[in-house]
RODO-2510 file (C-alpha; in nm, 4 decimals, decimal comma):
residues 281
     n   res          X          Y          Z
     1     x    25,7103    -6,8231   -34,0163
     2     x    25,6892    -6,8514   -33,6804
     3     x    25,4435    -6,5674   -33,5238
     4     x    25,5184    -6,4268   -33,2004
     5     x    25,2637    -6,2273   -32,9689
     6     x    25,3440    -5,8483   -32,8730
     7     x    25,3436    -5,7619   -32,5176
     8     x    25,0370    -5,5827   -32,5669
     9     x    24,9057    -5,9086   -32,6772
    10     x    25,0400    -6,0880   -32,4082
    11     x    24,9068    -5,8119   -32,1200
    12     x    24,5644    -5,8514   -32,3097
    13     x    24,5429    -6,2319   -32,2623
    14     x    24,6675    -6,2242   -31,9190
    15     x    24,3943    -5,9195   -31,8172
    16     x    24,1337    -6,1545   -31,9864
    17     x    24,2356    -6,4616   -31,7806
    18     x    24,2447    -6,2357   -31,4528
    19     x    23,9112    -6,1208   -31,5507
    20     x    23,7936    -6,4989   -31,6135
    21     x    23,9350    -6,6111   -31,2374
    22     x    23,7653    -6,2955   -31,0877
    23     x    23,4248    -6,3749   -31,2274
    24     x    23,4490    -6,7564   -31,1783
    25     x    23,5267    -6,6768   -30,7873
    26     x    23,2562    -6,4243   -30,7950
    27     x    22,9599    -6,6921   -30,9511
    28     x    23,1357    -6,9444   -30,6397
    29     x    23,1128    -6,6863   -30,3545
    30     x    22,7237    -6,6190   -30,4872
    31     x    22,6395    -6,9548   -30,4909
    32     x    22,8112    -7,0111   -30,1119
    33     x    22,5730    -6,6794   -30,0331
    34     x    22,3287    -6,8373   -30,1589
    35     x    22,3118    -7,1866   -29,9836
    36     x    22,3858    -7,0401   -29,6865
    37     x    22,0586    -6,7896   -29,6993
    38     x    21,8704    -7,0895   -29,8331
    39     x    21,9787    -7,3081   -29,5222
    40     x    21,9228    -7,0010   -29,2414
    41     x    21,5862    -6,9587   -29,4106
    42     x    21,4784    -7,3521   -29,3925
    43     x    21,5615    -7,3378   -28,9926
    44     x    21,4034    -6,9979   -28,9084
    45     x    21,0661    -7,1297   -29,0862
    46     x    21,1254    -7,5710   -28,9753
    47     x    20,9691    -7,4890   -28,6231
    48     x    20,6264    -7,3212   -28,8021
    49     x    20,6472    -7,5541   -29,0498
    50     x    20,6389    -7,8847   -28,8865
    51     x    20,5467    -7,7755   -28,4824
    52     x    20,1122    -7,9018   -28,3894
    53     x    19,9606    -7,6775   -28,1420
    54     x    20,1934    -7,4090   -28,1550
    55     x    20,1518    -7,1084   -27,9314
    56     x    20,2419    -6,7523   -27,9423
    57     x    20,2477    -6,7272   -27,5564
    58     x    20,5376    -6,8594   -27,3113
    59     x    20,4897    -7,2490   -27,2722
    60     x    20,2991    -7,3184   -27,0063
    61     x    20,0358    -7,6096   -26,9236
    62     x    19,6893    -7,5672   -27,0326
    63     x    19,3627    -7,7256   -26,9532
    64     x    19,1101    -7,7322   -27,2892
    65     x    18,7813    -7,8770   -27,2056
    66     x    18,6977    -8,1343   -27,4846
    67     x    18,3908    -8,0799   -27,7142
    68     x    18,2800    -8,3989   -27,8058
    69     x    17,9584    -8,4338   -28,0100
    70     x    17,8162    -8,7865   -27,9688
    71     x    17,7863    -8,9849   -28,3108
    72     x    17,4141    -9,0699   -28,4164
    73     x    17,3819    -9,3647   -28,6188
    74     x    17,3393    -9,3781   -28,9805
    75     x    17,2037    -9,6269   -29,2480
    76     x    17,4996    -9,8462   -29,3644
    77     x    17,6295    -9,8719   -28,9969
    78     x    17,7798   -10,1720   -28,8810
    79     x    17,6698   -10,2617   -28,4507
    80     x    17,7550   -10,5228   -28,2477
    81     x    17,5015   -10,6093   -27,9789
    82     x    17,5116   -10,8608   -27,7102
    83     x    17,2411   -10,9237   -27,4848
    84     x    17,3891   -11,0473   -27,1156
    85     x    17,1821   -11,1919   -26,8381
    86     x    17,2172   -11,4398   -26,5141
    87     x    17,0180   -11,6789   -26,7648
    88     x    17,2837   -11,7971   -27,0046
    89     x    16,9746   -12,0476   -27,2074
    90     x    16,7947   -11,7676   -27,2407
    91     x    17,0465   -11,4837   -27,3742
    92     x    17,1725   -11,7404   -27,6026
    93     x    16,8941   -11,7722   -27,8237
    94     x    16,9199   -11,3698   -27,8344
    95     x    17,3059   -11,3401   -27,9423
    96     x    17,2722   -11,6485   -28,1977
    97     x    17,4023   -11,5808   -28,5589
    98     x    17,1248   -11,4617   -28,8104
    99     x    17,1605   -11,4407   -29,1916
   100     x    17,2009   -11,0718   -29,2237
   101     x    17,5134   -10,9956   -28,9825
   102     x    17,8381   -10,8935   -29,1164
   103     x    18,1894   -11,0270   -28,9411
   104     x    18,4048   -10,7639   -28,8812
   105     x    18,7375   -10,6916   -28,6746
   106     x    18,7533   -10,4380   -28,3525
   107     x    19,0255   -10,3547   -28,1740
   108     x    19,2089   -10,6945   -28,3007
   109     x    18,9151   -10,9280   -28,2017
   110     x    18,6294   -11,0785   -28,4553
   111     x    18,2867   -11,0148   -28,3475
   112     x    17,9855   -11,0228   -28,5312
   113     x    17,8058   -10,6952   -28,6742
   114     x    17,4205   -10,5923   -28,7689
   115     x    17,3603   -10,3814   -29,0668
   116     x    17,1281   -10,0884   -29,0198
   117     x    16,9733   -10,1004   -29,3629
   118     x    16,8292    -9,7924   -29,5172
   119     x    16,5135    -9,7292   -29,3513
   120     x    16,7515    -9,7377   -29,0290
   121     x    16,6023   -10,0711   -28,8849
   122     x    16,8548   -10,3217   -28,7675
   123     x    16,7569   -10,7077   -28,7219
   124     x    16,8074   -10,8693   -28,4092
   125     x    16,7026   -11,2430   -28,2757
   126     x    16,3883   -11,2762   -28,1303
   127     x    16,3217   -10,8830   -28,0852
   128     x    16,3183   -10,8351   -28,4689
   129     x    16,3289   -10,4845   -28,6400
   130     x    16,4262   -10,2138   -28,4419
   131     x    16,4336    -9,8504   -28,5547
   132     x    16,7807    -9,6828   -28,4340
   133     x    16,8261    -9,4358   -28,7320
   134     x    16,9532    -9,0644   -28,5563
   135     x    16,9936    -9,2146   -28,2284
   136     x    17,3587    -9,2199   -28,0272
   137     x    17,4954    -9,5205   -27,9343
   138     x    17,3672    -9,4591   -27,5625
   139     x    17,0271    -9,3836   -27,6594
   140     x    17,0110    -9,7578   -27,9294
   141     x    17,1512    -9,9356   -27,6458
   142     x    16,8583    -9,8207   -27,4411
   143     x    16,5969    -9,8710   -27,6571
   144     x    16,7284   -10,2412   -27,7665
   145     x    16,7485   -10,2918   -27,3977
   146     x    16,4327   -10,1881   -27,2464
   147     x    16,2657   -10,3955   -27,5818
   148     x    16,4643   -10,7038   -27,4116
   149     x    16,3527   -10,6414   -27,0864
   150     x    15,9744   -10,7510   -27,2235
   151     x    16,1601   -11,0871   -27,2595
   152     x    16,3859   -11,0921   -26,9854
   153     x    16,3730   -10,8997   -26,6569
   154     x    16,7520   -10,8330   -26,5811
   155     x    16,8368   -10,7885   -26,9488
   156     x    17,1836   -10,5625   -26,9891
   157     x    17,3089   -10,4555   -27,3055
   158     x    17,6419   -10,4288   -27,4665
   159     x    17,6331   -10,2153   -27,8011
   160     x    17,9649   -10,0657   -28,0195
   161     x    18,0071    -9,9614   -28,3434
   162     x    18,1945   -10,1605   -28,5614
   163     x    18,2396    -9,9412   -28,8328
   164     x    18,4290    -9,6818   -28,7297
   165     x    18,6460    -9,6322   -29,0494
   166     x    18,8437    -9,3632   -29,1067
   167     x    19,0128    -9,2914   -29,4939
   168     x    19,3565    -9,1432   -29,4908
   169     x    19,4484    -8,9150   -29,8035
   170     x    19,7185    -8,6550   -29,9134
   171     x    20,0492    -8,5981   -29,7652
   172     x    20,1136    -8,8968   -29,4873
   173     x    20,3577    -9,1756   -29,4915
   174     x    20,0607    -9,4221   -29,4814
   175     x    19,7665    -9,3266   -29,6660
   176     x    19,4369    -9,5467   -29,6966
   177     x    19,1787    -9,6665   -29,4667
   178     x    19,2292    -9,7419   -29,0793
   179     x    18,9590    -9,9128   -28,8437
   180     x    18,9135    -9,7376   -28,4896
   181     x    18,8187    -9,9202   -28,2160
   182     x    18,7793    -9,6018   -27,9583
   183     x    18,4462    -9,4301   -28,0598
   184     x    18,6280    -9,0866   -27,8819
   185     x    18,9596    -9,1244   -28,1160
   186     x    19,0792    -8,7742   -28,2431
   187     x    19,2643    -8,6357   -28,5616
   188     x    19,6011    -8,6593   -28,3914
   189     x    19,5814    -8,9974   -28,3399
   190     x    19,4410    -9,0764   -28,7072
   191     x    19,7555    -8,9008   -28,7994
   192     x    19,9596    -9,1248   -28,5803
   193     x    19,8336    -9,4403   -28,6724
   194     x    19,8757    -9,2881   -29,0847
   195     x    20,2575    -9,2809   -28,9510
   196     x    20,2674    -8,8724   -28,9270
   197     x    20,2352    -8,6193   -29,2062
   198     x    20,5108    -8,6327   -29,4780
   199     x    20,7900    -8,3533   -29,5397
   200     x    20,5391    -8,2103   -29,8205
   201     x    20,2259    -8,2175   -29,5897
   202     x    20,0535    -7,8847   -29,4925
   203     x    19,9425    -7,9105   -29,1545
   204     x    19,7865    -7,6014   -29,1794
   205     x    19,5605    -7,7029   -29,4388
   206     x    19,3746    -8,0360   -29,3295
   207     x    19,0633    -8,0886   -29,4726
   208     x    18,7951    -8,3573   -29,3165
   209     x    18,5261    -8,4857   -29,5611
   210     x    18,2369    -8,5580   -29,3193
   211     x    17,9114    -8,7692   -29,4118
   212     x    17,5643    -8,7017   -29,2157
   213     x    17,1599    -8,7062   -29,3780
   214     x    17,3028    -8,7667   -29,7561
   215     x    17,4990    -8,4682   -29,7461
   216     x    17,8717    -8,3952   -29,7282
   217     x    18,0322    -8,1520   -29,5063
   218     x    18,4052    -7,9936   -29,5362
   219     x    18,5865    -7,9228   -29,2268
   220     x    18,8759    -7,6969   -29,2408
   221     x    19,1882    -7,8246   -28,9689
   222     x    19,4581    -7,5748   -28,8712
   223     x    19,7034    -7,8344   -28,6721
   224     x    19,9137    -7,5805   -28,5696
   225     x    19,6211    -7,4044   -28,3534
   226     x    19,6328    -7,4985   -27,9978
   227     x    19,2667    -7,4110   -27,9708
   228     x    19,1805    -7,7284   -28,1880
   229     x    19,1898    -7,9410   -27,8724
   230     x    18,8831    -7,7835   -27,7177
   231     x    18,6659    -7,7256   -28,0914
   232     x    18,4700    -8,0439   -28,2157
   233     x    18,6145    -8,1083   -28,5160
   234     x    18,9176    -8,2597   -28,2996
   235     x    18,7110    -8,5228   -28,2556
   236     x    18,6513    -8,7618   -28,5545
   237     x    18,3233    -8,9538   -28,6556
   238     x    18,2866    -9,2986   -28,8455
   239     x    18,3398    -9,2820   -29,2352
   240     x    18,5313    -8,9389   -29,2051
   241     x    18,7963    -8,8666   -29,4572
   242     x    19,0914    -8,6693   -29,3744
   243     x    19,2907    -8,5002   -29,6700
   244     x    19,6325    -8,3369   -29,5972
   245     x    19,7220    -8,0721   -29,8328
   246     x    20,0616    -8,0475   -29,9974
   247     x    20,2583    -7,7132   -29,9708
   248     x    20,2966    -7,5410   -30,2817
   249     x    20,6531    -7,5477   -30,2848
   250     x    20,6413    -7,9271   -30,2895
   251     x    20,5836    -7,8974   -30,6968
   252     x    20,8936    -7,7389   -30,7034
   253     x    21,0915    -7,9465   -30,4691
   254     x    21,2480    -7,6377   -30,2591
   255     x    21,4752    -7,7754   -30,0400
   256     x    21,8784    -7,7025   -29,9907
   257     x    21,9669    -8,0293   -30,1438
   258     x    21,7916    -7,9365   -30,4457
   259     x    21,9357    -7,5661   -30,4273
   260     x    22,2716    -7,7070   -30,4009
   261     x    22,2398    -7,9393   -30,6953
   262     x    22,1000    -7,6588   -30,9019
   263     x    22,3496    -7,3902   -30,7695
   264     x    22,6255    -7,6760   -30,8907
   265     x    22,4652    -7,6873   -31,2668
   266     x    22,5149    -7,3374   -31,2858
   267     x    22,8776    -7,3232   -31,1496
   268     x    22,9648    -7,5987   -31,3840
   269     x    22,8018    -7,4826   -31,6951
   270     x    22,9657    -7,0994   -31,6357
   271     x    23,3034    -7,2705   -31,5619
   272     x    23,3359    -7,4801   -31,8749
   273     x    23,1988    -7,1461   -32,0291
   274     x    23,4975    -6,9865   -31,9251
   275     x    23,7703    -7,2530   -31,9876
   276     x    23,6621    -7,2508   -32,3445
   277     x    23,6250    -6,9298   -32,4022
   278     x    24,0021    -6,8737   -32,2808
   279     x    24,1292    -7,1714   -32,4819
   280     x    23,9462    -7,0157   -32,7910
   281     x    24,1642    -6,6958   -32,7431
***
């Protein structure tokens, strides 16, 4: 026996389909709206989120006075010492290799370094132990030069810090330890060597760990502040550890592509539910 649908049932079915189609179109419009909104918000925040050394004033050239603090030598530092004089035969005795020297690279060249012991002494040929703990490179150079002049009248000293190493951690593209040959290197140079801060790195929250006198000091740095160029923390010191914190949103990966994928999944689910619901009526 054939069953026929009454006009009332047909009208009800058509009405249900019309409501489903309108609801589906509404959901799609909502998704489109949210995607556009997220894109606009992302574009408006991108400048402040990724731009170094920002300023609230109109763009103009500004002169910042450098606030560089001379590094003071510590135990375990490795220095390069070379005695120079007109009498090469005499200087060769001062520059001979000794047992407690350490080989190291600096600026792409292999040189011989002398390690400073826990008491702050460095052992040099002919001169013996010289205490340079807590001295700047220039002060250590002058002290060694004075001692050498007791043997050579025209002695000149070349002194460099070999163990200028920086550790880069966190949201940088190439984390790891880097060796710097310039004793006036700054934090921007270190970040450049590390391949810049990654997409997820928070340039407003950079932490520097600095060791001195058996203590570790924490220094907070905001790379969006142009005043950083005149601050002491702009310049690095040997054995600094630089940690770039991630954004909190990194955990949830708040990106436009992720939003689009998530909203597409919701749309597909709702569409499937509506189609199944219509088919069962």
